[in-house]
SERO-4910 file (N, C-alpha, C, O; in steps of 0.05 Angstrom, whole numbers):
BEGIN
 pado doro    nc1    nc2    nc3   cac1   cac2   cac3    cc1    cc2    cc3    oc1    oc2    oc3
  Met    A    112  -1005  -1839    136   -994  -1852    129   -967  -1863    108   -963  -1875
  Thr    A    147   -948  -1859    143   -921  -1870    149   -921  -1900    163   -939  -1910
  Asp    A    139   -900  -1913    146   -897  -1941    176   -895  -1945    187   -906  -1964
  Ala    A    190   -881  -1927    219   -878  -1929    232   -905  -1927    252   -910  -1941
  Ala    A    223   -922  -1908    235   -949  -1905    231   -965  -1930    249   -980  -1938
  Ala    A    207   -963  -1942    201   -979  -1966    219   -970  -1989    229   -986  -2005
  Leu    A    225   -944  -1991    241   -933  -2012    271   -938  -2008    286   -937  -2027
  Ala    A    279   -943  -1983    307   -947  -1977    319   -971  -1991    343   -971  -1997
  Gly    A    303   -991  -1996    314  -1015  -2010    327  -1034  -1991    336  -1026  -1969
  Leu    A    329  -1058  -1999    342  -1079  -1983    372  -1076  -1983    385  -1071  -2004
  Asn    A    384  -1079  -1960    413  -1077  -1956    422  -1103  -1942    412  -1109  -1921
  Pro    A    440  -1119  -1954    447  -1144  -1942    459  -1142  -1914    457  -1161  -1898
  Asp    A    471  -1119  -1908    482  -1115  -1881    460  -1110  -1860    466  -1111  -1836
  Arg    A    436  -1105  -1869    413  -1099  -1851    391  -1120  -1852    371  -1117  -1838
  Thr    A    395  -1141  -1869    373  -1159  -1875    377  -1187  -1864    400  -1197  -1864
  Ala    A    356  -1199  -1854    356  -1227  -1845    334  -1242  -1862    315  -1229  -1871
  Leu    A    338  -1268  -1865    318  -1285  -1878    304  -1301  -1857    317  -1314  -1840
  Val    A    277  -1302  -1858    262  -1319  -1840    247  -1339  -1856    231  -1332  -1874
  Val    A    252  -1365  -1851    239  -1387  -1865    219  -1399  -1846    226  -1410  -1825
  Val    A    193  -1396  -1853    171  -1403  -1835    159  -1430  -1842    145  -1433  -1863
  Asp    A    163  -1451  -1826    148  -1475  -1826    146  -1490  -1853    125  -1499  -1860
  Val    A    168  -1493  -1867    168  -1509  -1891    174  -1538  -1884    196  -1547  -1885
  Gln    A    152  -1552  -1876    154  -1578  -1863    141  -1600  -1879    125  -1595  -1897
  Glu    A    149  -1624  -1873    140  -1648  -1887    110  -1651  -1888     99  -1658  -1909
  Ala    A     96  -1646  -1866     67  -1651  -1866     52  -1634  -1886     30  -1642  -1894
  Phe    A     63  -1612  -1894     50  -1594  -1913     53  -1603  -1942     40  -1593  -1960
  Arg    A     72  -1622  -1946     78  -1630  -1974     54  -1638  -1990     52  -1633  -2013
  Arg    A     35  -1652  -1977     12  -1663  -1990    -11  -1643  -1993    -30  -1647  -2009
  Ser    A    -10  -1621  -1978    -34  -1604  -1977    -30  -1575  -1988    -50  -1561  -1993
  Ile    A     -6  -1567  -1992     -1  -1539  -2001     -1  -1538  -2032     14  -1552  -2045
  Glu    A    -17  -1521  -2043    -18  -1517  -2072      9  -1505  -2081     19  -1486  -2069
  Gly    A     21  -1518  -2101     47  -1509  -2111     70  -1513  -2092     89  -1498  -2092
  Tyr    A     68  -1535  -2076     89  -1540  -2056    117  -1542  -2067    136  -1532  -2056
  Asp    A    120  -1556  -2090    146  -1559  -2102    158  -1532  -2109    182  -1528  -2105
  Arg    A    142  -1513  -2118    151  -1486  -2124    160  -1472  -2098    181  -1459  -2098
  Val    A    144  -1475  -2077    150  -1462  -2052    177  -1473  -2041    194  -1457  -2032
  Ile    A    181  -1499  -2043    207  -1510  -2034    230  -1500  -2051    250  -1490  -2041
  Ala    A    227  -1502  -2077    248  -1493  -2095    255  -1464  -2091    279  -1456  -2091
  Arg    A    235  -1447  -2088    241  -1418  -2084    252  -1413  -2056    268  -1394  -2053
  Ser    A    243  -1428  -2037    255  -1425  -2010    284  -1433  -2009    300  -1420  -1997
  Val    A    290  -1455  -2023    318  -1463  -2026    334  -1441  -2040    357  -1435  -2031
  Arg    A    323  -1430  -2061    337  -1408  -2075    343  -1385  -2056    365  -1374  -2056
  Met    A    323  -1378  -2040    327  -1355  -2021    348  -1362  -2000    365  -1345  -1994
  Val    A    348  -1386  -1990    368  -1394  -1970    396  -1393  -1982    415  -1382  -1971
  Arg    A    399  -1404  -2006    425  -1404  -2019    434  -1375  -2025    457  -1368  -2021
  Gly    A    415  -1358  -2033    422  -1330  -2038    429  -1316  -2013    448  -1300  -2012
  Ala    A    415  -1322  -1991    421  -1309  -1965    449  -1316  -1956    464  -1299  -1946
  Ile    A    457  -1341  -1960    483  -1350  -1952    504  -1335  -1969    524  -1325  -1958
  Ala    A    500  -1334  -1995    519  -1320  -2013    522  -1290  -2006    543  -1279  -2009
  Leu    A    500  -1279  -1996    501  -1250  -1989    507  -1244  -1960    508  -1221  -1951
  Gly    A    511  -1266  -1944    519  -1262  -1916    496  -1256  -1897    500  -1244  -1876
  Leu    A    471  -1262  -1905    448  -1257  -1887    445  -1279  -1866    449  -1302  -1873
  Pro    A    438  -1272  -1842    430  -1292  -1823    404  -1305  -1831    386  -1292  -1843
  Val    A    402  -1331  -1826    378  -1347  -1833    365  -1357  -1808    378  -1371  -1792
  Val    A    339  -1351  -1804    324  -1361  -1781    303  -1380  -1792    288  -1374  -1811
  Val    A    301  -1404  -1780    282  -1424  -1789    264  -1433  -1766    273  -1438  -1744
  Thr    A    237  -1434  -1772    219  -1443  -1751    204  -1468  -1761    202  -1473  -1785
  Glu    A    194  -1483  -1741    177  -1507  -1747    153  -1506  -1729    155  -1504  -1704
  Gln    A    129  -1507  -1741    104  -1507  -1726     99  -1535  -1716     97  -1554  -1731
  Leu    A     97  -1538  -1689     91  -1564  -1676    105  -1587  -1690     92  -1605  -1701
  Pro    A    132  -1587  -1690    147  -1608  -1706    141  -1636  -1697    144  -1655  -1712
  Asp    A    132  -1640  -1672    125  -1667  -1663    100  -1677  -1677     96  -1702  -1679
  Lys    A     84  -1659  -1687     59  -1667  -1702     62  -1663  -1732     52  -1680  -1748
  Leu    A     76  -1642  -1740     77  -1635  -1769    104  -1643  -1782    108  -1637  -1805
  Gly    A    121  -1655  -1766    147  -1664  -1777    167  -1642  -1780    162  -1618  -1774
  Pro    A    191  -1649  -1788    213  -1630  -1790    212  -1613  -1816    195  -1618  -1833
  Thr    A    230  -1594  -1817    234  -1579  -1842    242  -1599  -1863    256  -1618  -1858
  Val    A    232  -1594  -1888    237  -1613  -1910    267  -1615  -1915    283  -1596  -1911
  Ser    A    275  -1639  -1923    304  -1645  -1927    317  -1627  -1948    340  -1621  -1945
  Glu    A    302  -1619  -1968    313  -1602  -1989    323  -1576  -1977    344  -1565  -1986
  Leu    A    310  -1566  -1956    319  -1541  -1943    341  -1547  -1923    361  -1533  -1921
  Val    A    337  -1568  -1907    357  -1575  -1887    385  -1578  -1900    405  -1570  -1888
  Asp    A    385  -1590  -1923    410  -1596  -1937    425  -1571  -1945    450  -1572  -1949
  Val    A    412  -1548  -1947    425  -1523  -1956    428  -1502  -1934    440  -1481  -1938
  Leu    A    417  -1508  -1910    419  -1489  -1888    448  -1486  -1879    464  -1505  -1880
  Pro    A    456  -1462  -1871    483  -1458  -1860    487  -1477  -1836    469  -1483  -1820
  Glu    A    511  -1487  -1834    518  -1505  -1812    511  -1492  -1785    518  -1468  -1781
  Gly    A    499  -1507  -1768    492  -1497  -1741    466  -1482  -1740    458  -1472  -1718
  Thr    A    451  -1480  -1762    426  -1466  -1762    406  -1481  -1745    400  -1505  -1750
  Glu    A    396  -1468  -1724    376  -1481  -1707    349  -1478  -1719    342  -1457  -1730
  Arg    A    333  -1499  -1717    305  -1498  -1726    288  -1495  -1701    287  -1513  -1684
  Leu    A    275  -1472  -1699    261  -1464  -1675    233  -1475  -1674    217  -1468  -1692
  Pro    A    226  -1492  -1655    199  -1502  -1653    181  -1480  -1642    189  -1463  -1626
  Lys    A    155  -1481  -1650    136  -1462  -1641    108  -1473  -1642    103  -1493  -1656
  Ser    A     90  -1461  -1628     61  -1467  -1631     45  -1442  -1639     23  -1445  -1650
  Ala    A     56  -1419  -1634     43  -1394  -1642     43  -1391  -1672     59  -1403  -1686
  Phe    A     24  -1375  -1683     22  -1371  -1711     40  -1348  -1721     35  -1336  -1742
  Ser    A     61  -1342  -1706     81  -1322  -1713    108  -1333  -1706    113  -1341  -1683
  Ala    A    127  -1332  -1725    154  -1341  -1720    167  -1324  -1698    185  -1334  -1684
  Thr    A    159  -1299  -1695    172  -1281  -1676    168  -1291  -1647    182  -1282  -1629
  Arg    A    148  -1308  -1643    142  -1317  -1616    156  -1343  -1609    153  -1354  -1587
  Ala    A    172  -1354  -1628    188  -1378  -1622    210  -1371  -1603    224  -1351  -1606
  Gln    A    214  -1388  -1583    236  -1384  -1564    263  -1385  -1580    268  -1403  -1595
  Gly    A    279  -1365  -1576    305  -1363  -1589    304  -1347  -1616    325  -1344  -1629
  Phe    A    280  -1337  -1623    278  -1321  -1648    294  -1296  -1644    289  -1280  -1626
  His    A    313  -1291  -1662    330  -1268  -1660    341  -1261  -1688    350  -1278  -1702
  Leu    A    339  -1236  -1695    348  -1227  -1722    376  -1215  -1722    383  -1203  -1742
  Lys    A    391  -1218  -1701    418  -1209  -1700    421  -1179  -1706    440  -1171  -1720
  Gly    A    402  -1164  -1696    403  -1135  -1699    395  -1124  -1727    398  -1100  -1732
  Arg    A    385  -1141  -1744    377  -1133  -1771    350  -1119  -1769    332  -1127  -1754
  Asp    A    346  -1098  -1785    320  -1084  -1785    304  -1087  -1811    284  -1075  -1815
  Gln    A    315  -1104  -1829    300  -1111  -1853    298  -1141  -1853    317  -1155  -1846
  Val    A    275  -1151  -1862    270  -1180  -1860    257  -1189  -1886    238  -1176  -1896
  Val    A    267  -1211  -1897    254  -1225  -1919    241  -1250  -1908    254  -1265  -1893
  Val    A    215  -1255  -1914    201  -1277  -1903    192  -1296  -1926    182  -1286  -1946
  Val    A    196  -1322  -1922    185  -1342  -1940    172  -1364  -1923    177  -1366  -1899
  Gly    A    155  -1380  -1935    144  -1403  -1920    115  -1409  -1923    102  -1401  -1942
  Ile    A    105  -1422  -1902     78  -1434  -1902     65  -1428  -1876     78  -1426  -1855
  Glu    A     39  -1424  -1874     21  -1418  -1895     19  -1388  -1898     20  -1373  -1878
  Ala    A     16  -1378  -1922     17  -1350  -1928     -4  -1334  -1912      1  -1312  -1903
  His    A    -27  -1347  -1907    -49  -1332  -1894    -50  -1338  -1864    -68  -1328  -1850
  Val    A    -31  -1353  -1853    -31  -1360  -1825     -4  -1351  -1813     -1  -1329  -1803
  Cys    A     16  -1369  -1814     41  -1364  -1800     59  -1344  -1814     73  -1328  -1801
  Val    A     59  -1343  -1841     73  -1322  -1855     61  -1295  -1849     74  -1276  -1843
  Gln    A     34  -1294  -1851     20  -1269  -1845     25  -1260  -1816     31  -1237  -1812
  Gly    A     22  -1278  -1797     26  -1271  -1769     54  -1261  -1764     58  -1242  -1748
  Thr    A     73  -1274  -1776    101  -1266  -1773    105  -1238  -1784    117  -1221  -1771
  Cys    A     96  -1233  -1808     99  -1207  -1821     86  -1185  -1805     97  -1164  -1801
  Leu    A     61  -1190  -1795     47  -1170  -1780     62  -1163  -1754     64  -1140  -1746
  Asp    A     73  -1184  -1740     88  -1179  -1716    114  -1163  -1722    121  -1145  -1707
  Leu    A    128  -1170  -1744    152  -1156  -1751    146  -1127  -1758    161  -1109  -1750
  Leu    A    124  -1122  -1772    116  -1095  -1778    109  -1079  -1753    116  -1056  -1751
  Arg    A     96  -1092  -1734     90  -1078  -1708    115  -1070  -1693    115  -1051  -1678
  Gln    A    137  -1085  -1698    162  -1079  -1686    177  -1057  -1701    199  -1049  -1693
  Gly    A    166  -1047  -1722    178  -1025  -1738    198  -1034  -1758    214  -1018  -1768
  Leu    A    199  -1060  -1764    219  -1070  -1784    208  -1067  -1812    184  -1067  -1817
  Ala    A    226  -1066  -1831    219  -1066  -1859    216  -1095  -1868    235  -1111  -1865
  Val    A    193  -1103  -1877    186  -1131  -1883    181  -1135  -1913    166  -1120  -1925
  His    A    195  -1155  -1923    191  -1163  -1951    183  -1192  -1952    194  -1208  -1936
  Val    A    164  -1199  -1969    156  -1227  -1971    162  -1236  -2000    155  -1222  -2019
  Ala    A    175  -1259  -2003    179  -1271  -2029    153  -1286  -2035    150  -1309  -2026
  Gly    A    135  -1274  -2051    109  -1286  -2056    111  -1313  -2070     93  -1330  -2066
  Asp    A    131  -1317  -2086    134  -1343  -2100    145  -1364  -2082    147  -1388  -2090
  Ala    A    153  -1357  -2058    163  -1376  -2038    145  -1377  -2013    153  -1384  -1991
  Ala    A    120  -1370  -2018     99  -1371  -1997     76  -1387  -2007     67  -1383  -2030
  Gly    A     66  -1405  -1991     44  -1422  -2000     22  -1426  -1980     26  -1422  -1956
  Ser    A     -1  -1434  -1990    -24  -1442  -1974    -38  -1465  -1987    -31  -1473  -2009
  Arg    A    -58  -1476  -1974    -73  -1498  -1986    -88  -1490  -2011    -91  -1506  -2029
  Thr    A    -98  -1466  -2012   -112  -1456  -2035   -100  -1430  -2045    -88  -1415  -2030
  Ala    A   -104  -1425  -2071    -95  -1400  -2082   -108  -1376  -2069    -96  -1355  -2065
  Glu    A   -134  -1379  -2062   -149  -1357  -2049   -136  -1350  -2022   -133  -1327  -2015
  Asp    A   -129  -1371  -2006   -117  -1365  -1980    -90  -1352  -1983    -83  -1333  -1969
  Arg    A    -74  -1362  -2003    -48  -1350  -2008    -50  -1320  -2016    -37  -1303  -2004
  Glu    A    -68  -1315  -2034    -72  -1287  -2043    -82  -1269  -2020    -74  -1247  -2018
  Ala    A   -100  -1280  -2004   -111  -1265  -1982    -89  -1258  -1962    -88  -1235  -1952
  Gly    A    -72  -1277  -1956    -50  -1272  -1938    -30  -1251  -1948    -22  -1233  -1934
  Leu    A    -22  -1254  -1974     -4  -1235  -1986    -16  -1207  -1988     -2  -1187  -1984
  Thr    A    -41  -1206  -1994    -55  -1180  -1996    -56  -1167  -1969    -51  -1143  -1967
  Arg    A    -62  -1182  -1948    -64  -1171  -1921    -38  -1159  -1912    -37  -1137  -1902
  Val    A    -16  -1174  -1916     10  -1164  -1906     19  -1140  -1923     32  -1122  -1913
  Ala    A     12  -1140  -1949     19  -1117  -1966      4  -1092  -1957     15  -1070  -1956
  Arg    A    -22  -1095  -1951    -37  -1072  -1941    -27  -1062  -1914    -30  -1039  -1907
  Ala    A    -16  -1080  -1899     -5  -1073  -1872     22  -1059  -1875     31  -1046  -1856
  Gly    A     35  -1061  -1898     60  -1047  -1902     83  -1064  -1911    105  -1053  -1916
  Ala    A     80  -1090  -1914    101  -1107  -1924    103  -1104  -1954     83  -1098  -1968
  Leu    A    126  -1108  -1965    130  -1107  -1994    131  -1136  -2004    147  -1152  -1994
  Val    A    114  -1142  -2024    113  -1169  -2035    128  -1169  -2061    121  -1154  -2079
  Gly    A    148  -1186  -2064    163  -1189  -2089    167  -1218  -2096    152  -1235  -2086
  Thr    A    186  -1224  -2112    193  -1251  -2119    221  -1257  -2109    236  -1238  -2102
  Thr    A    228  -1282  -2107    255  -1289  -2099    276  -1276  -2117    297  -1266  -2107
  Glu    A    271  -1275  -2143    290  -1263  -2161    293  -1233  -2156    315  -1223  -2154
  Ser    A    270  -1219  -2154    272  -1190  -2150    285  -1183  -2123    300  -1164  -2121
  Ile    A    279  -1199  -2103    290  -1193  -2076    320  -1199  -2076    336  -1183  -2066
  Leu    A    329  -1221  -2088    358  -1227  -2089    373  -1206  -2105    395  -1198  -2097
  Leu    A    362  -1198  -2127    376  -1178  -2143    376  -1151  -2129    396  -1136  -2131
  Glu    A    355  -1144  -2115    355  -1119  -2099    377  -1120  -2077    391  -1101  -2073
  Leu    A    378  -1143  -2064    399  -1147  -2043    427  -1145  -2055    445  -1133  -2043
  Leu    A    431  -1156  -2079    456  -1156  -2092    464  -1127  -2100    487  -1119  -2094
  Gly    A    446  -1113  -2112    450  -1084  -2117    466  -1076  -2141    462  -1055  -2152
  Asp    A    484  -1094  -2150    502  -1086  -2172    512  -1111  -2187    520  -1130  -2174
  Ala    A    512  -1110  -2213    521  -1133  -2229    551  -1138  -2226    562  -1158  -2234
  Arg    A    565  -1118  -2214    594  -1122  -2209    600  -1132  -2181    623  -1136  -2174
  Ala    A    579  -1137  -2166    583  -1147  -2138    596  -1175  -2139    593  -1190  -2158
  Asp    A    611  -1181  -2118    625  -1207  -2116    606  -1231  -2119    614  -1251  -2130
  Ser    A    582  -1229  -2109    563  -1251  -2109    546  -1253  -2134    529  -1270  -2136
  Phe    A    551  -1235  -2153    533  -1234  -2177    531  -1261  -2191    508  -1270  -2197
  Lys    A    553  -1274  -2196    552  -1299  -2211    536  -1320  -2196    520  -1335  -2207
  Thr    A    540  -1322  -2170    525  -1341  -2153    496  -1335  -2154    480  -1354  -2158
  Ile    A    488  -1310  -2151    459  -1303  -2151    448  -1308  -2179    425  -1318  -2181
  Leu    A    462  -1302  -2200    453  -1306  -2227    447  -1336  -2232    427  -1343  -2244
  Glu    A    465  -1353  -2222    461  -1382  -2225    436  -1391  -2210    422  -1410  -2219
  Leu    A    430  -1379  -2188    406  -1386  -2172    380  -1379  -2186    360  -1393  -2184
  Ile    A    380  -1357  -2200    355  -1347  -2212    351  -1357  -2241    329  -1353  -2252
  Arg    A    370  -1369  -2252    367  -1380  -2279    355  -1407  -2279    351  -1419  -2300
***
């Protein structure tokens, strides 16, 4: 991402949300998993309120299970969960950002599939933002290493709250009350 792209800020008309591999099998092994789920749900609800397309992937769902029910319950109707085996969501068959050139990424694992997804999106010239509080790994060290790597590559790492408020842009926006309820 160029400095100009980073300074441009998130625009809901240009942004998509990518939810990477928030699946049942990881529930027992990811440090802070409940936080990752809660913050991912927050991002999905915020994306819906702001009109962002939502793309969801599942790593080897036949082995690692489906997306957690907490997320499935809030996904927009008709949202397809794209199965994949590659360590980047961009390589899932059917992965499409609907012409958006800004992407917010959440999911698991920060140092594997989230990292791979971010690096591929950056290589495509897209502006990439990661909600660090909605990204998890088995250990804090792995999570930090993944977030540090993507930040050094050009992604911007923020929180779900900061990203949603940046997308909102103005306290007088129609979605302000909805977003405020999500972050409180």
